[in-house]
N, C-alpha and C positions, 0 to 999 in steps of 0.2 A: 524163818527168819532172815536167811540170805537175801530175801528180795526185800527185805523192809531196811535192810543197810544199804543196799544201793539204793533206794527211793532215797535215804535221809542222805546221803553224798552228794547226788544231784540237786538236793534242795538247798543245801548249805552251798553249792556253788552256784545256785542261780541267785541266792540271799547275795552271795559276797560279789557277783559281777554287776549287780545292780547297786551296791553301795559305792562301785567305783567315781570318782569325779573326774568327768570329762574337761580336760583345759583346753583355751581355746576356743574361739568360735567357730565350730563345724557346718555353720549353715553355706558357707561359700564351697565346703567338698562334698556333702550331702546333696543327693539329685531328688527329689521329691517324685515318688510314683505315681500315687493316686490323689485323686482330684481333690479330696480332701486331706487341706495339709496339715492337719491337727493329728492326724494318726502316728502311730507309731513306724519309724522307718527301719528297713533292715540294712546293717552295713556291716562290712568284713574289715579288721584292719591287717596292714603288713607287717612287717617285723620291726618298722621303726614307729608304729602307733601312729601311722597314716592311715585314712581311709581310703582303701584301693579297687575297693569293688561294688558295684550297685545291682542289690538284690530286689527284685519283684517281690512285694509282700505278699501279693496274691497267690502266687503259685511257689516263689522261692527259686526261679531261675536268674540265672547270672544276666544283668543287662550290658549289653555291650556300650562306648560310647559313639556316641549318633544315632542311637537306635530309638524310634517314636514310638514303637510298639512291644509288647511282649513278646519274642519268638514261639512260646510255650502255650501262654494262655491267650496272648493277643490284647492283655491288657495296654491301653494307652498312656504312655509314660509322659508325665507333666513335670516338668523342673521350672524353678524359679529363674534359672537362667534362660529357660526356651520360653516362658511368658514375658519375662523381659524384652527379650529380643522381638517377640512378635508384637508386643505393645510399640516398642520402638519402631519398628518397620510401618506399624498402622499408622504413626504420628509422622514417620518421613511420609509416607505415601501420600497423607493428606495433604503435607505440606506442598510436595510436587505437584499434586493435581491444583491447589490452588494458585500457587506458583505460575501454572501452566494457564490457566484462567484467566490469572492477573494479566500476563504477559498478551495473549490472546485477544483481549477485550481492548487492551493498550493500542496493539498491534491495528486491530480493528478501528478501532478510533482515528489513531494516525491516519490510516489508509481513506479513512471517509473525509477527514479532513483536506488531505492531498487531492482526492477528486475535487471535493469543491473549489480548492482553492485554484487547481485546473481550470474548472469550467468557466469560474468569475472571470479569470484572466482571458479566457478566450471572447469572453463575451464583450470585455473593457477593449478589448484588440477590436472586436468588430463594431463595436462602438465609434473609436478612432476611425478606424477605416471609412467609414460610412460619413463621417461627419468633413473628411480632409477629401474624400472624394468628391464630394458636392460643391466643395471650396474648389478645388483643381478645376473641376469641370467648367465652374464658371469662369476661371481666368482662361480657360485653353477657348471659351466661347469668347472671350473678349480678343485674344488673338486673332480668332478667324474673322472677326468682326474688321479689325483692324487693317489684316490683308484684304478684305474684301474693300473697304473703302478706297484704300491705294489701288486696286486693280479696278475698281470702277472708276476712278477720277482719273485715272490714266487713259482708260477708254474714251469716256465723254469730254474730259475736261485738259485731256493732253498735260496732266500732271505727273511727277514724281519719275520722270524719265523718258527716254524714245519709245521703250516698249513696255509689256508686261513683265517681261524677266526682270527688268531694271527698277520698277514701279515696286514689285515684290521683296527685292533685295534692298532698296530703300526704306520699305516698311520693317525690314528686319532690322538694319542700319540705326534707324531714328526711332527702334522701341529695343533695342538690345535688352535692356534689363528686364524686360517683360517677357520676350522669348525665352532667356535664358531659366529664369524663374519658373516658365513653363515646362521646360525640358529638365529642370531639377522636380519639378511636383511628381512629374512621371515615374520619377525613378523611385521618390520617396513612398509615392504608391505601390508600387511595386512591391517594395520591403514590408509595407504593412500588409499587404494581401497575402505574400508569403507564409505569415502568421497564422493564416486563416485557411492554407491548403490542406493543413492535416490536424485531424481533431487531436485532442487531448488522450493520450492513451487511459485506455480501461472507457472510456466514452463514445466509443465508434458507433455506437449503437442509440445514442442519445438525438431522438427525432430532433427536436428543436437545433439543436447545433450542427445537425446534417442540413436542417432547412437554410440556415444562416450561411452555411459553407456553400451550398448551392446558388445563393441569392448575391453574395460576395463575389463568385465566379462570374456571374452575368454583370454585373455589375462593373465589374474589373475589365472584362472583356469588352465592354462599351466605352469605359473611359479609354481605354488604350485605343483605341481606333480613331477616338473623338480627338485624344490629346498629340498621337501623331501626325494627325493632319492639319492640325494647327501649326506645329512647327516646320512640316515638310508639306506646303500647299502643292496641292496637283489638277490637273485638269483644266477646263476652261471656269469662266469666271459664273457661268450657270451651273454648272455641274459642281462647283465647290460650293455655291449659296445652297443649291440643294442637300449635298452633304452636310453642311453646318444644320441645316433643318432636320435632317433624319438622324443625325448623333445625338442631338438633342432631344428630340421624340426619345429615342431609345434609352437614353441616360437617365431622364426622368420617371418613363415605365418602369426600368428596372432598380431604380432609387424607391421608387415608391412599394414596390415588393419587398425591400430589404427593410426600409421603414418601419414594417410590422413588426419586425424582431427587435427593435433598437429603442432603448427606454430614451 
């Protein structure tokens, strides 16, 4: 009889507890412990009626804040908040990866465009150098021919002064503009050649550019000797005449070599 009374009291208490209306949204205060979110969640209220503890519904053990597994039964703890953070972290991670890829692809594209631009600029400079070298060499040849003319006429026709030195001086004075232009050509071509002495950054192993660089060096060296001899004649009439022919021959040889790389 005594046991029946106790059972009735317990049953009445359970029925009364189930009829209590829970006010407010408790979804924010309850952490779901099982993977099945529809199953009943066990919780404990504090003195103010707030949910203060989380209970593992598998074994009834208390779950502390920050725990991801029940320390008693090993049940994995799953909460709406954790799932939300996990999903948010995945989205953030995907956005970061995509951003890195976009930035990387963009940077690679810009780098490639810069390399191509630098290469085209080098080729353009090489083309200009070659064209002007040919033009300036022709003017150097003209100056040497003028000098040889005055020199020859002084020797054989007693013209342009009392001796060879005076004849060469008169050649310079009477053709001052051409001599000045010839000297200026040498300075200009040196500036243009300096742009070819160093290959574009990142393209030091470009075979074509390296060949152009070598050809330009040969052509400039040949022109420099040619140009300086035109401006400052030296030696005898015969040696100067021979030097002229050799300079022209060497320049034409190196010019032909470089022309194979020029559009």
